[in-house]
DSSP file (Angstrom, degrees, kcal/mol; ACC not computed):
  #  RESIDUE AA STRUCTURE BP1 BP2  ACC     N-H-->O    O-->H-N    N-H-->O    O-->H-N    TCO  KAPPA ALPHA  PHI   PSI    X-CA   Y-CA   Z-CA
    1    1 A M              0   0    0      0, 0.0     0, 0.0     0, 0.0     0, 0.0   0.000 360.0 360.0 360.0 -30.2  122.2  103.1  256.2
    2    2 A G        +     0   0    0      2,-0.1     2,-0.3     0, 0.0     0, 0.0   0.642 360.0  74.1 -86.0 -15.2  121.7  104.8  252.8
    3    3 A T  S    S-     0   0    0      1,-0.0     2,-0.4     0, 0.0     0, 0.0  -0.675  74.9-129.7-101.4 155.3  125.4  105.5  252.1
    4    4 A F        -     0   0    0     -2,-0.3     2,-0.1     1,-0.0    -2,-0.1  -0.789  18.6-134.2-100.9 144.3  128.1  103.2  251.1
    5    5 A S     >  -     0   0    0     -2,-0.4     4,-1.7     1,-0.1     3,-0.3  -0.334  33.3 -96.1 -87.1 175.5  131.4  103.0  252.9
    6    6 A L  H  > S+     0   0    0      1,-0.2     4,-2.1     2,-0.2     5,-0.2   0.865 123.6  56.7 -60.7 -38.3  134.8  102.8  251.2
    7    7 A S  H  > S+     0   0    0      1,-0.2     4,-1.9     2,-0.2    -1,-0.2   0.866 104.5  52.8 -65.4 -35.1  134.9   99.0  251.5
    8    8 A H  H  > S+     0   0    0     -3,-0.3     4,-2.2     1,-0.2    -1,-0.2   0.923 109.8  48.0 -63.9 -43.6  131.6   98.7  249.6
    9    9 A W  H  X S+     0   0    0     -4,-1.7     4,-2.4     1,-0.2    -2,-0.2   0.860 109.4  53.3 -66.9 -34.8  133.0  100.9  246.7
   10   10 A L  H  X S+     0   0    0     -4,-2.1     4,-2.3     2,-0.2    -1,-0.2   0.900 108.6  49.6 -65.8 -39.9  136.2   98.8  246.6
   11   11 A V  H  X S+     0   0    0     -4,-1.9     4,-2.3     2,-0.2    -2,-0.2   0.917 111.0  49.5 -64.5 -42.7  134.2   95.6  246.3
   12   12 A V  H  X S+     0   0    0     -4,-2.2     4,-2.3     1,-0.2    -2,-0.2   0.918 110.9  50.3 -61.7 -43.2  132.1   97.1  243.5
   13   13 A L  H  X S+     0   0    0     -4,-2.4     4,-2.4     1,-0.2    -2,-0.2   0.904 110.1  49.5 -61.7 -42.9  135.3   98.3  241.7
   14   14 A V  H  X S+     0   0    0     -4,-2.3     4,-2.2     2,-0.2    -1,-0.2   0.908 110.7  50.0 -64.0 -42.3  136.8   94.8  242.0
   15   15 A V  H  X S+     0   0    0     -4,-2.3     4,-2.5     2,-0.2    -2,-0.2   0.910 111.0  49.1 -64.0 -41.5  133.7   93.2  240.6
   16   16 A I  H  X S+     0   0    0     -4,-2.3     4,-2.7     1,-0.2     5,-0.5   0.910 111.2  50.0 -63.7 -42.0  133.6   95.6  237.6
   17   17 A L  H  X S+     0   0    0     -4,-2.4     4,-1.8     1,-0.2    -1,-0.2   0.876 111.8  48.3 -64.9 -36.6  137.3   94.9  236.9
   18   18 A I  H  < S+     0   0    0     -4,-2.2    -2,-0.2     2,-0.2    -1,-0.2   0.917 115.6  44.0 -68.9 -42.8  136.7   91.2  237.0
   19   19 A L  H  < S+     0   0    0     -4,-2.5    -2,-0.2    -5,-0.2    -3,-0.2   0.930 129.5  22.4 -69.1 -46.0  133.7   91.4  234.7
   20   20 A F  H  < S-     0   0    0     -4,-2.7     4,-0.4    -5,-0.2    -3,-0.2   0.693 102.5-127.4 -99.0 -21.3  135.1   93.8  232.1
   21   21 A G     X  -     0   0    0     -4,-1.8     4,-0.9    -5,-0.5     3,-0.3   0.149  25.9 -89.8  84.0 152.3  138.8   93.4  232.5
   22   22 A A  T  4 S+     0   0    0      1,-0.2    -1,-0.1     2,-0.2    -4,-0.1   0.786 122.5  52.6 -70.5 -27.4  141.3   96.2  233.1
   23   23 A G  T  > S+     0   0    0      1,-0.2     4,-1.0     2,-0.1    -1,-0.2   0.761 102.3  57.0 -81.4 -24.9  141.9   96.7  229.3
   24   24 A R  H  > S+     0   0    0     -4,-0.4     4,-2.3    -3,-0.3    -1,-0.2   0.782  95.7  63.8 -80.0 -25.8  138.3   97.2  228.3
   25   25 A I  H  X S+     0   0    0     -4,-0.9     4,-2.2     2,-0.2     5,-0.2   0.944 104.6  44.1 -67.4 -47.8  137.5  100.1  230.7
   26   26 A P  H  > S+     0   0    0      0, 0.0     4,-2.2     0, 0.0    -1,-0.2   0.881 113.7  52.6 -63.4 -34.4  140.0  102.6  229.1
   27   27 A A  H  X S+     0   0    0     -4,-1.0     4,-2.2     2,-0.2    -2,-0.2   0.910 109.7  48.3 -65.6 -40.4  138.8  101.5  225.6
   28   28 A A  H  X S+     0   0    0     -4,-2.3     4,-2.2     2,-0.2    -1,-0.2   0.890 111.1  50.1 -66.4 -39.1  135.2  102.1  226.6
   29   29 A M  H  X S+     0   0    0     -4,-2.2     4,-2.3     2,-0.2    -1,-0.2   0.874 109.6  51.7 -67.1 -35.9  136.1  105.5  228.0
   30   30 A G  H  X S+     0   0    0     -4,-2.2     4,-2.3     2,-0.2    -2,-0.2   0.900 109.8  49.2 -65.6 -40.6  138.0  106.4  224.8
   31   31 A D  H  X S+     0   0    0     -4,-2.2     4,-2.1     2,-0.2    -2,-0.2   0.898 110.8  50.6 -64.3 -39.6  134.9  105.4  222.7
   32   32 A L  H  X S+     0   0    0     -4,-2.2     4,-2.3     2,-0.2    -2,-0.2   0.911 110.0  49.8 -63.6 -42.3  132.7  107.5  225.0
   33   33 A A  H  X S+     0   0    0     -4,-2.3     4,-2.4     1,-0.2    -2,-0.2   0.900 110.3  50.0 -64.3 -40.7  135.1  110.5  224.5
   34   34 A R  H  X S+     0   0    0     -4,-2.3     4,-2.4     2,-0.2    -1,-0.2   0.889 110.4  50.9 -64.6 -38.4  135.1  110.1  220.7
   35   35 A G  H  X S+     0   0    0     -4,-2.1     4,-2.2     2,-0.2    -2,-0.2   0.913 111.0  47.3 -64.8 -42.6  131.3  110.0  220.8
   36   36 A I  H  X S+     0   0    0     -4,-2.3     4,-2.5     2,-0.2    -2,-0.2   0.904 112.0  50.8 -64.6 -41.2  131.0  113.2  222.8
   37   37 A R  H  X S+     0   0    0     -4,-2.4     4,-2.2     1,-0.2    -2,-0.2   0.904 110.6  48.7 -63.6 -41.5  133.5  114.9  220.5
   38   38 A A  H  X S+     0   0    0     -4,-2.4     4,-2.2     2,-0.2    -1,-0.2   0.890 111.2  50.8 -65.8 -38.7  131.5  113.8  217.4
   39   39 A F  H  X S+     0   0    0     -4,-2.2     4,-1.8     2,-0.2    -2,-0.2   0.927 110.9  47.7 -63.4 -45.2  128.3  115.1  219.0
   40   40 A R  H  X S+     0   0    0     -4,-2.5     4,-1.0     1,-0.2    -2,-0.2   0.882 111.4  50.9 -64.9 -37.9  129.9  118.5  219.9
   41   41 A T  H  < S+     0   0    0     -4,-2.2     3,-0.3     1,-0.2    -1,-0.2   0.897 110.9  49.2 -65.4 -39.6  131.3  118.8  216.3
   42   42 A G  H  < S+     0   0    0     -4,-2.2    -2,-0.2     1,-0.2    -1,-0.2   0.817 109.8  51.1 -68.7 -30.7  127.8  118.0  214.9
   43   43 A M  H  < S+     0   0    0     -4,-1.8    -1,-0.2    -5,-0.1    -2,-0.2   0.667  85.3 105.9 -81.0 -16.8  126.2  120.6  217.2
   44   44 A R  S  < S-     0   0    0     -4,-1.0     2,-0.3    -3,-0.3    -3,-0.0  -0.413  80.3-112.4 -64.9 136.7  128.6  123.3  216.1
   45   45 A E        -     0   0    0     -2,-0.1    -1,-0.1     1,-0.0    -2,-0.1  -0.519  21.5-147.0 -77.2 135.1  126.9  125.8  213.8
   46   46 A D     >  -     0   0    0     -2,-0.3     4,-2.0     1,-0.1     3,-0.2  -0.902   4.0-150.0-100.9 119.5  128.1  125.9  210.3
   47   47 A P  H  > S+     0   0    0      0, 0.0     4,-1.5     0, 0.0     5,-0.1   0.850  96.0  52.5 -60.0 -35.6  127.9  129.4  208.8
   48   48 A A  H  > S+     0   0    0      1,-0.2     4,-1.0     2,-0.2     5,-0.1   0.897 111.9  44.8 -68.4 -39.5  127.3  128.1  205.2
   49   49 A A  H  > S+     0   0    0     -3,-0.2     4,-0.8     1,-0.2    -1,-0.2   0.813 108.1  59.6 -73.1 -29.6  124.4  125.9  206.3
   50   50 A E  H  < S+     0   0    0     -4,-2.0     3,-0.5     1,-0.2     4,-0.3   0.898 104.2  48.1 -67.1 -40.6  122.9  128.6  208.4
   51   51 A S  H  < S+     0   0    0     -4,-1.5     3,-0.5     1,-0.2    -1,-0.2   0.820 113.7  47.3 -71.8 -29.4  122.5  131.1  205.5
   52   52 A G  H >< S+     0   0    0     -4,-1.0     3,-0.7     1,-0.2    -1,-0.2   0.577  97.4  72.0 -86.9  -9.2  120.8  128.4  203.3
   53   53 A G  T 3< S+     0   0    0     -4,-0.8    -1,-0.2    -3,-0.5    -2,-0.1   0.604  86.4  63.4 -83.2 -11.2  118.4  127.2  205.9
   54   54 A D  T 3  S+     0   0    0     -3,-0.5    -1,-0.2    -4,-0.3     2,-0.1   0.329  71.6 125.5 -96.6   8.4  116.1  130.2  205.9
   55   55 A K    <   -     0   0    0     -3,-0.7     2,-0.4     1,-0.1    -3,-0.0  -0.424  55.3-135.8 -70.3 139.8  115.0  129.9  202.3
   56   56 A Q        -     0   0    0     -2,-0.1     2,-0.5     0, 0.0    -2,-0.1  -0.787  12.6-134.8 -94.9 138.7  111.2  129.8  201.7
   57   57 A I        -     0   0    0     -2,-0.4    -2,-0.0     0, 0.0     0, 0.0  -0.831  16.5-137.2 -96.1 125.5  109.9  127.2  199.3
   58   58 A E        -     0   0    0     -2,-0.5     2,-0.1     1,-0.1     3,-0.1  -0.604  24.1-113.1 -80.1 138.1  107.2  128.5  196.9
   59   59 A P        -     0   0    0      0, 0.0     2,-0.1     0, 0.0    -1,-0.1  -0.420  37.1-102.5 -69.3 148.7  104.2  126.3  196.4
   60   60 A A        -     0   0    0      1,-0.1     2,-0.2    -2,-0.1     0, 0.0  -0.400  38.9-106.1 -70.6 146.2  103.9  124.8  192.9
   61   61 A E        -     0   0    0     -2,-0.1     2,-0.4    -3,-0.1    -1,-0.1  -0.497  32.1-125.7 -74.1 141.5  101.4  126.4  190.6
   62   62 A R        -     0   0    0     -2,-0.2    -1,-0.1    -3,-0.1     3,-0.0  -0.695  14.9-141.8 -89.0 138.9   98.2  124.4  190.0
   63   63 A K        -     0   0    0     -2,-0.4     2,-0.1     1,-0.0    -1,-0.0  -0.808  27.1-109.0 -95.2 139.0   97.2  123.7  186.4
   64   64 A P              0   0    0      0, 0.0    -1,-0.0     0, 0.0     0, 0.0  -0.415 360.0 360.0 -67.3 141.5   93.5  123.8  185.7
   65   65 A T              0   0    0     -2,-0.1    -2,-0.0    -3,-0.0    -3,-0.0   0.417 360.0 360.0-106.9 360.0   91.9  120.5  185.1
């Protein structure tokens, strides 16, 4: 009762194709792939940024008032 048969999945696929159209699904998958690629590129460590990120900031000196 909890699982779907092959005919149920075919009906779902047909409804998705009718709603979105056959051309929009590959375009959406391409956009998803580009987003994942951009995320992975952003997560890649940059050696130049890594060496500059450990600098300690000295507090400013206070002037007597």
